[in-house]
C-alpha positions as CSV (number, residue, x, y, z in Angstrom):
1,X,-5.7,111.9,82.0
2,X,-8.4,114.2,83.5
3,X,-9.2,112.9,87.0
4,X,-12.8,113.7,88.0
5,X,-12.3,115.0,91.6
6,X,-15.5,115.4,93.2
7,X,-16.2,118.0,96.0
8,X,-18.3,115.6,98.2
9,X,-15.3,113.6,98.5
10,X,-13.0,116.6,99.2
11,X,-15.3,118.1,101.6
12,X,-16.0,115.0,103.8
13,X,-16.1,116.9,106.7
14,X,-19.3,118.8,106.5
15,X,-20.5,117.7,109.5
16,X,-18.5,119.3,111.6
17,X,-19.5,122.9,113.3
18,X,-17.3,126.0,111.9
19,X,-15.6,126.3,115.3
20,X,-14.9,122.9,115.7
21,X,-13.3,122.6,112.2
22,X,-11.2,126.0,112.9
23,X,-10.0,124.1,115.9
24,X,-9.0,121.0,114.2
25,X,-6.9,122.8,111.5
26,X,-5.0,124.7,114.3
27,X,-3.8,121.3,115.5
28,X,-1.7,120.5,112.6
29,X,1.6,120.7,114.3
30,X,4.9,121.8,112.1
31,X,7.5,118.7,111.6
32,X,10.8,118.8,110.6
33,X,12.6,115.2,110.3
34,X,16.2,116.7,110.3
35,X,15.3,117.9,113.7
36,X,14.3,114.7,115.4
37,X,15.7,112.1,112.8
38,X,17.6,110.4,115.6
39,X,14.7,110.2,117.8
40,X,12.6,108.9,115.1
41,X,15.1,106.3,114.3
42,X,15.1,105.4,117.8
43,X,11.2,105.3,118.3
44,X,11.2,103.4,115.0
45,X,13.0,100.4,116.4
46,X,11.1,100.2,119.9
47,X,8.0,100.0,117.8
48,X,9.5,97.3,115.9
49,X,10.7,94.9,119.2
50,X,7.0,95.8,120.3
51,X,5.8,94.7,116.6
52,X,7.4,91.5,116.7
53,X,6.5,90.3,119.6
54,X,2.8,91.2,118.6
55,X,3.6,89.2,115.4
56,X,5.1,86.2,117.0
57,X,2.1,85.6,119.0
58,X,-0.9,86.5,116.6
59,X,-2.1,84.4,113.9
60,X,-1.5,85.5,110.4
61,X,-4.3,87.9,109.0
62,X,-3.9,88.9,105.2
63,X,-1.2,91.3,104.2
64,X,0.3,91.4,107.6
65,X,-2.5,93.0,109.3
66,X,-1.9,90.9,112.4
67,X,1.3,92.8,113.2
68,X,0.5,96.5,113.2
69,X,-0.4,99.4,115.5
70,X,-3.1,101.8,116.0
71,X,-3.3,105.8,116.6
72,X,-5.3,106.4,119.8
73,X,-5.5,109.9,121.9
74,X,-2.3,108.4,123.8
75,X,-0.1,107.3,121.5
76,X,0.1,103.9,119.6
77,X,-1.3,100.8,120.9
78,X,-0.8,97.0,119.7
79,X,-4.7,96.3,120.6
80,X,-4.8,92.6,122.3
81,X,-2.1,90.2,122.0
82,X,-3.4,86.6,122.3
83,X,-0.5,85.9,124.9
84,X,-0.8,84.6,128.5
85,X,-3.9,86.2,129.8
86,X,-4.2,88.6,126.9
87,X,-1.9,91.8,126.7
88,X,-2.0,95.3,125.0
89,X,1.0,97.2,124.2
90,X,0.7,100.9,124.5
91,X,3.5,103.6,123.6
92,X,2.0,106.5,125.9
93,X,3.3,109.6,123.9
94,X,1.8,112.0,126.3
95,X,3.3,110.2,129.6
96,X,6.4,109.4,127.2
97,X,6.3,105.4,128.6
98,X,5.8,102.1,127.4
99,X,2.7,100.8,129.3
100,X,1.7,96.9,129.3
101,X,-1.5,95.8,130.5
102,X,-2.6,92.0,130.9
103,X,-6.4,90.4,130.7
104,X,-6.5,90.5,134.8
105,X,-5.9,94.2,135.3
106,X,-2.0,94.2,136.0
107,X,-0.2,97.3,134.3
108,X,3.6,97.5,134.0
109,X,5.2,100.4,132.7
110,X,9.0,101.9,131.7
111,X,10.0,105.0,130.3
112,X,10.6,106.5,126.9
113,X,13.9,108.4,127.6
114,X,17.6,108.4,126.2
115,X,18.6,104.9,126.1
116,X,20.0,102.2,123.6
117,X,18.1,99.9,121.6
118,X,19.6,96.8,123.5
119,X,18.2,98.5,127.1
120,X,14.9,99.1,125.7
121,X,14.7,95.5,124.3
122,X,15.7,94.2,127.9
123,X,13.0,96.2,129.5
124,X,10.3,95.1,127.2
125,X,11.0,91.6,127.4
126,X,11.0,92.2,131.2
127,X,7.6,93.9,131.2
128,X,6.1,91.0,129.1
129,X,7.4,88.6,131.5
130,X,5.9,90.6,134.3
131,X,2.6,90.4,132.5
132,X,2.2,86.5,132.3
133,X,3.7,86.5,128.5
134,X,6.1,84.9,126.6
135,X,8.2,87.3,125.3
136,X,9.4,85.7,122.2
137,X,10.3,87.4,118.9
138,X,12.5,87.8,115.9
139,X,15.4,89.7,117.6
140,X,16.6,91.7,114.3
141,X,15.1,94.5,112.5
142,X,13.4,94.9,109.1
143,X,13.2,97.6,106.7
144,X,15.9,99.7,108.3
145,X,19.6,99.8,106.2
146,X,22.8,97.9,108.2
147,X,20.3,96.2,110.6
148,X,21.9,95.3,114.1
149,X,20.4,92.5,116.2
150,X,17.9,94.7,119.0
151,X,19.9,92.9,121.9
152,X,23.4,94.1,120.5
153,X,22.6,97.6,119.6
154,X,24.4,99.4,122.3
155,X,24.6,103.0,120.6
156,X,23.4,106.0,122.7
157,X,19.8,107.0,121.1
158,X,18.4,110.4,122.3
159,X,14.6,111.1,123.0
160,X,13.1,114.4,121.8
161,X,9.9,114.2,123.9
162,X,8.6,117.7,122.1
163,X,9.3,116.3,118.6
164,X,7.6,112.8,119.6
165,X,4.6,114.7,120.9
166,X,4.3,116.7,117.7
167,X,4.7,113.7,115.5
168,X,1.7,111.9,117.5
169,X,-0.5,114.8,117.0
170,X,-0.2,115.0,113.4
171,X,-0.4,111.2,113.5
172,X,-4.0,111.8,115.1
173,X,-4.9,114.2,112.5
174,X,-4.1,112.3,109.6
175,X,-5.7,109.0,111.3
176,X,-9.0,111.2,111.2
177,X,-8.9,112.3,107.5
178,X,-7.9,108.6,106.5
179,X,-10.5,107.2,108.3
180,X,-13.2,109.6,106.4
181,X,-11.5,108.6,103.2
182,X,-12.1,104.9,104.2
183,X,-15.7,105.3,104.6
184,X,-16.4,106.1,100.6
185,X,-15.7,102.2,99.8
186,X,-17.7,99.5,100.2
187,X,-14.9,96.8,98.5
188,X,-12.2,95.4,100.7
189,X,-10.4,97.9,102.5
190,X,-7.5,97.9,105.4
191,X,-8.0,99.4,108.7
192,X,-6.1,102.6,109.4
193,X,-2.8,101.2,110.9
194,X,0.8,101.8,111.5
195,X,3.0,99.8,110.0
196,X,6.4,99.2,112.1
197,X,8.5,98.0,109.1
198,X,8.5,101.5,107.4
199,X,7.2,103.5,110.1
200,X,4.3,104.5,107.9
201,X,0.9,105.2,108.5
202,X,-1.3,103.6,105.8
203,X,-4.9,102.6,104.5
204,X,-5.5,100.4,101.3
205,X,-8.2,99.9,98.8
206,X,-8.3,96.6,97.0
207,X,-10.1,96.2,93.4
208,X,-11.0,92.5,94.4
209,X,-8.9,90.7,91.4
210,X,-5.7,89.0,92.1
211,X,-2.3,90.9,91.3
212,X,0.9,90.0,89.2
213,X,3.6,88.0,91.5
214,X,5.4,90.8,93.4
215,X,9.0,90.9,92.3
216,X,9.9,91.2,96.0
217,X,13.7,91.8,96.9
218,X,13.0,94.8,99.6
219,X,15.7,94.8,101.8
220,X,15.4,93.1,105.3
221,X,11.9,91.9,104.5
222,X,11.3,88.3,103.6
223,X,10.4,87.7,99.9
224,X,7.4,85.7,101.0
225,X,5.8,88.3,103.2
226,X,5.9,91.1,100.1
227,X,4.6,88.6,98.1
228,X,1.6,87.8,99.8
229,X,1.0,91.7,101.1
230,X,0.6,92.4,97.4
231,X,-1.3,89.5,95.8
232,X,-3.9,91.5,95.1
233,X,-4.5,94.7,93.1
234,X,-4.1,97.8,95.3
235,X,-4.3,101.6,95.7
236,X,-2.9,102.8,98.9
237,X,-2.2,106.1,100.6
238,X,0.2,106.6,103.7
239,X,2.4,109.1,105.5
240,X,5.9,108.8,106.5
241,X,7.6,110.9,109.1
242,X,10.7,111.1,106.8
243,X,13.4,108.8,105.7
244,X,13.8,105.8,103.3
245,X,14.5,108.3,100.4
246,X,13.4,111.6,101.3
247,X,14.5,113.7,104.4
248,X,11.2,115.5,105.2
249,X,7.6,114.4,106.1
250,X,5.2,113.2,103.3
251,X,2.1,111.4,102.3
252,X,2.5,108.8,99.5
253,X,0.3,107.1,97.1
254,X,0.7,104.0,95.1
255,X,-1.0,101.5,92.9
256,X,0.3,97.8,92.4
257,X,0.1,97.1,89.8
258,X,0.6,100.4,88.5
259,X,-1.8,100.8,85.6
260,X,-0.4,102.3,82.1
261,X,-0.5,106.0,82.6
262,X,-0.6,106.2,86.3
263,X,2.7,108.4,86.6
264,X,1.3,111.0,83.9
265,X,-2.1,111.2,85.8
266,X,-3.4,114.7,86.8
267,X,-3.6,114.9,90.7
268,X,-4.4,117.0,93.1
269,X,-3.3,119.5,94.9
270,X,-0.8,121.2,93.0
271,X,2.0,120.6,95.5
272,X,2.0,116.8,94.8
273,X,4.7,115.1,92.1
274,X,5.6,111.7,91.1
275,X,8.6,110.8,92.6
276,X,10.9,108.5,90.3
277,X,12.9,107.1,92.6
278,X,10.1,105.6,94.8
279,X,7.7,105.2,92.1
280,X,5.1,106.8,94.1
281,X,3.0,110.3,94.1
282,X,4.4,112.3,97.1
283,X,2.6,115.4,98.8
284,X,5.1,116.8,101.5
285,X,3.3,117.3,104.8
286,X,4.2,121.1,104.7
287,X,1.6,121.7,101.9
288,X,-0.8,120.1,104.4
289,X,0.1,121.9,107.3
290,X,0.8,125.4,105.9
291,X,-2.9,125.5,104.2
292,X,-6.0,127.4,105.0
293,X,-7.9,123.9,105.1
294,X,-5.5,121.0,105.6
295,X,-8.2,118.4,105.5
296,X,-9.5,119.4,102.1
297,X,-6.0,119.5,100.8
298,X,-5.0,116.3,102.2
299,X,-8.6,114.7,101.2
300,X,-7.8,116.0,97.5
301,X,-4.6,113.8,97.3
302,X,-6.1,110.7,98.8
303,X,-9.2,111.1,96.2
304,X,-7.5,112.1,93.1
305,X,-4.7,109.6,93.7
306,X,-7.2,106.7,93.8
307,X,-9.4,107.9,91.1
308,X,-6.6,107.8,89.0
309,X,-5.7,104.1,89.9
310,X,-9.0,103.0,89.9
311,X,-10.2,104.5,86.6
312,X,-7.1,103.6,84.6
313,X,-6.8,99.8,86.0
314,X,-10.6,99.8,85.4
315,X,-11.8,99.0,88.6
316,X,-15.6,98.3,89.0
317,X,-16.0,101.8,90.6
318,X,-20.0,101.5,90.5
319,X,-19.6,98.4,92.8
320,X,-16.7,99.2,95.1
321,X,-17.7,103.1,96.1
322,X,-20.1,104.7,97.9
323,X,-20.8,108.3,99.4
324,X,-18.7,109.5,102.4
325,X,-20.0,108.3,105.7
326,X,-21.6,111.1,108.1
327,X,-22.2,110.6,111.7
328,X,-25.8,109.0,112.5
329,X,-26.6,108.5,108.8
330,X,-27.2,104.6,107.6
331,X,-25.4,104.1,104.1
332,X,-28.2,103.9,101.4
333,X,-28.8,100.6,100.4
334,X,-27.7,99.2,97.1
335,X,-28.7,95.4,97.3
336,X,-29.4,93.9,93.9
337,X,-32.9,93.4,93.2
338,X,-32.6,92.8,89.4
339,X,-35.1,95.5,88.7
340,X,-34.3,98.5,87.0
341,X,-35.0,101.2,89.4
342,X,-38.2,103.8,88.3
343,X,-37.5,107.3,87.3
344,X,-39.5,108.3,90.3
345,X,-37.2,106.6,92.5
346,X,-33.7,107.3,90.5
347,X,-34.3,110.3,88.7
348,X,-34.5,110.4,84.4
349,X,-31.8,111.2,82.3
350,X,-32.0,114.7,80.6
351,X,-30.1,115.6,77.2
352,X,-29.0,119.4,76.4
353,X,-27.8,119.5,73.1
354,X,-26.2,122.5,71.6
355,X,-24.8,123.2,68.1
356,X,-21.2,122.3,69.3
357,X,-21.6,120.9,72.8
358,X,-23.9,119.1,75.0
359,X,-24.4,117.3,78.2
360,X,-26.5,114.6,79.8
361,X,-27.8,115.0,83.5
362,X,-29.3,113.1,86.1
363,X,-30.4,114.6,89.4
364,X,-31.6,112.6,92.3
365,X,-32.4,113.7,95.8
366,X,-30.8,117.2,95.4
367,X,-27.7,115.5,93.7
368,X,-27.0,116.1,90.2
369,X,-24.7,114.1,87.9
370,X,-23.0,115.1,84.5
371,X,-21.4,113.9,81.4
372,X,-20.6,116.5,78.6
373,X,-19.7,115.9,75.0
374,X,-18.4,117.9,72.2
375,X,-19.3,117.5,68.6
376,X,-17.0,117.1,65.9
377,X,-18.8,117.3,63.0
378,X,-22.3,115.9,62.2
379,X,-21.9,112.2,62.8
380,X,-19.5,112.4,66.0
381,X,-19.7,112.9,69.3
382,X,-16.7,113.4,71.8
383,X,-17.7,112.5,75.4
384,X,-14.7,114.6,77.4
385,X,-16.1,114.6,80.9
386,X,-18.3,112.8,83.6
387,X,-18.9,113.9,87.3
388,X,-20.8,111.5,89.8
389,X,-20.9,113.1,93.3
390,X,-20.1,110.9,95.9
391,X,-23.4,110.9,97.2
392,X,-24.6,108.9,94.2
393,X,-21.9,106.3,93.8
394,X,-23.0,102.6,94.1
395,X,-26.3,103.5,92.1
396,X,-24.9,103.0,88.4
397,X,-25.5,106.8,87.8
398,X,-22.2,107.3,85.4
399,X,-23.4,104.1,83.7
400,X,-27.0,105.3,83.0
401,X,-25.5,108.8,81.6
402,X,-23.2,106.6,79.1
403,X,-25.8,104.2,78.2
404,X,-28.5,107.2,77.0
405,X,-25.4,108.6,74.9
406,X,-25.6,105.2,73.4
407,X,-29.5,105.2,72.8
408,X,-29.4,108.6,71.5
409,X,-26.2,108.1,68.9
410,X,-28.0,105.0,67.5
411,X,-31.1,106.8,67.0
412,X,-29.3,109.8,65.6
413,X,-26.8,107.6,63.6
414,X,-23.6,109.3,65.0
415,X,-20.4,107.6,66.1
416,X,-18.9,108.1,70.0
417,X,-15.4,109.0,71.2
418,X,-15.1,108.1,74.9
419,X,-12.3,110.6,75.6
420,X,-13.3,110.3,79.4
421,X,-11.5,107.9,80.8
422,X,-14.7,106.5,83.0
423,X,-16.7,106.6,79.8
424,X,-14.2,104.1,78.0
425,X,-14.3,102.0,80.8
426,X,-18.0,102.0,80.8
427,X,-17.6,100.9,76.7
428,X,-14.9,98.2,77.5
429,X,-17.1,96.4,80.1
430,X,-20.1,96.6,77.7
431,X,-19.4,95.0,74.4
432,X,-22.9,95.3,73.2
433,X,-22.2,99.1,73.2
434,X,-19.5,98.7,70.6
435,X,-21.7,99.3,67.6
436,X,-21.5,103.0,68.1
437,X,-17.7,103.3,68.7
438,X,-16.3,105.6,66.1
439,X,-13.8,103.1,64.1
440,X,-10.1,104.6,63.1
């Protein structure tokens, strides 16, 4: 399957000045998981202690969104937890301390340093108590091999300040690109948030349709939590610092349920690959960090994996997508009026027909969409590619191109073979167009 990767999505940061862009590219630090995996494991467990406290005091929000942490310039925050006078927990990864603040302005902290999980747990319980909260939480880790109750884990753990600082610096960059990617989707989408279960920073898009019951069976994760997390169709991307089957930091992408042909989809960049053991696409962090334009390389992975999932699963992309967000630019309204836009408002489809190839073009406000086809004899055309700029999404531009091809095929007495996945999806949605399809 050829994925229609759109330049407007990949270059979603055009509002930045060249100098700011250069500065941001230099802020992607080198990461080596094997050098700090013991510290990473410790930080993972510390975040679980604090995350489980948030989970214990927050009403359930779909897909466990009530439990996550968020990237800040200082580190990772819980946001406001409804306990006592209201409490926020911040892992300050510049000062290397855990900071708690309550709704009365009282602040308590303790250092992040070499220690044991049991000692961290005790210090955290004391912090919450001093802030006027109730330090109740489930006392055993999740999604880690051989879990030991926090209060009973007395193994000495290191704390590598420089490695933690670089991990946070990378998280700030990743959070920024993920949030830009999120702006081009109108449907239900998760926040960009840190799941302390697997220590992954993630953002998820939803088709709006129910999914098959998830088989669950994830080690140290309750089955009902796993099934609720995946009760809707998703396309998800994220970042791991390492571990869980790979010994290097990497980005991942998966779909649930995975549509037929997903693992064989052509995605970008070239460094990305399908990992059989994880059943996900993987892009090593090093391929992004070492690139001349890290933002564009990561965006290519996010866009191409999503488009592969959404196209193969026949998501209603015209309804769900829009152009990437820009500062101080209001998204163009796409309310349904029931009236067909006039040619002057929404352009006019133009056909360029040749002896062996041709294309349909639609230009609106300086943005051009195109659908190409090849002739296979006098009585058949093959639609092989459709490309719609992100700026024109949500206006049914691709559908108009295919519709025009259908009208022309009826007039010319030819059949259509929709080889392009987008065109094929349009035919699947329009049973009234079936008369022009080539019958095998």
